[in-house]
N, C-alpha and C positions, 0 to 999 in steps of 0.2 A: 856198516852194520855193527851193532855192539855185541859185546861178548854174551855168551850162552853159558849157563850154569847147571851143575849136577849137584844134588844135595846128598851129603854123606848122612848116616844114621843119626849121629850126635847133633848135626845142624837141625834136623827135623825135630827132634826131642826138645832141644833148646828153644827154636821158635814156637812150637806148639805149646810148650809149657811156660811161655812167657819168661825165659831165663836170659834173653838178650838185652842189651842196653837199648834204651828207647830209640836212639839213632840208628842202631843196627837193625833193630826190628823194622823200623820205617823202611830202610834200604832193601831189607829182604823182602818185605811187602811188595816193593817195585819189582823185584827179580822174579818172584812167584807169580805176580800179575801177568808178566810177559810170556813165561813159559816155565812150568814146574817139571823139571827132569829128575828122575831117580832111577837107579840100577834095580833090577830085579832083586839083587843081593840085598840092597838096602831095605826094600820091602820085607824080605824074609827076616833081616835082623831085627828090624823095628817092631814087626808085628809079632815075632817069635818070643819077644820078651814078656814075661809074666808080671807087668806092672799093676798099677791101680786101675781098676776097670773104668773109671771115667776117663783117665788120661789115655787109656789105650783106645777108647772109643773116639775120643777127639783126634788121635793120631790116624785112625782107621778113616774117619770122616775126611781129614785133610788129604790123605793119600788117594781118595777117590777121584781128585782132580789132576793126579800125577800122569805125566807121560812116562810109562814104563819102558825102559831100555832093557831088552832081553840080551842074553848071552848067546850070540851066534858064532858061526866059525871065526869070522875076523876078530871078534872081541875075545874069543877063547884063544886063538893064536897070539894075539897081542898080550894076553894075561900070562900065557906060557913063556914068551920072551921075556917079560918082566920078572917072572919067578926065577927064571935062569939067570937073568943078570943081576937081580937084587936079591940075594939068597935069604935075607931075613924078612922079606916081604910075605905077609900073610896072604893066604888065598883070597879072602874077602876083599882086602885092600888091592890086591893084584886085579881082581875083576873090576872093581870100581875105577881103578886108575886106567885100566884097558879101556874101559868104556867111555871115560873122559877124552882119552887120547884119539880113539877112533872117531868120536862125534864131535871133536874139537870143543869141548867144554871145560869150563873151570870148576873145580871142586870147591864147594863150601863145606868145610870141615873144621872142627875145633882140633883134631888130632893131625896138625900139619906135620909133626915129626915123622908120621906113617908115610908120607909121601914126598918128604923134602929131597930125597936124592934121586929121584925119578927126572930124567932128562926130558925137557920139552913139555912137562906137566905143570899147569897153572893151578894153584889152589889159594884159598883165602879163608881166614878164620872168620866166621860170621860175626863174631864178637867184636871184630875190628872194622866192620863195615860202617860207613857214615863217618 
């Protein structure tokens, strides 16, 4: 079975906003067609932004097809462990990383530096797909 992915906020913004290179957008299309996973944290981050109304509507429409992964006790406990282990890890990033680890997902994110020190966490910059 192939890898499964979870999208970070910036990956959604770049994909919906047509900011990815053509080959990367094609690969992202294939990933999304199989399964579109996001953390509830990402939904809050991306829809909580006051951007251009047309862009925000495109993002909201895109998220209607997402499998939303919620923060349960298992994810919360993993996030707590990550925050204690990696002192500079922001809460949102800890929750996204914890969700990826609990569900065995690869994070698609442009901000790879936010996750680079976390043991056993896989991540890929969506701009480098393809």
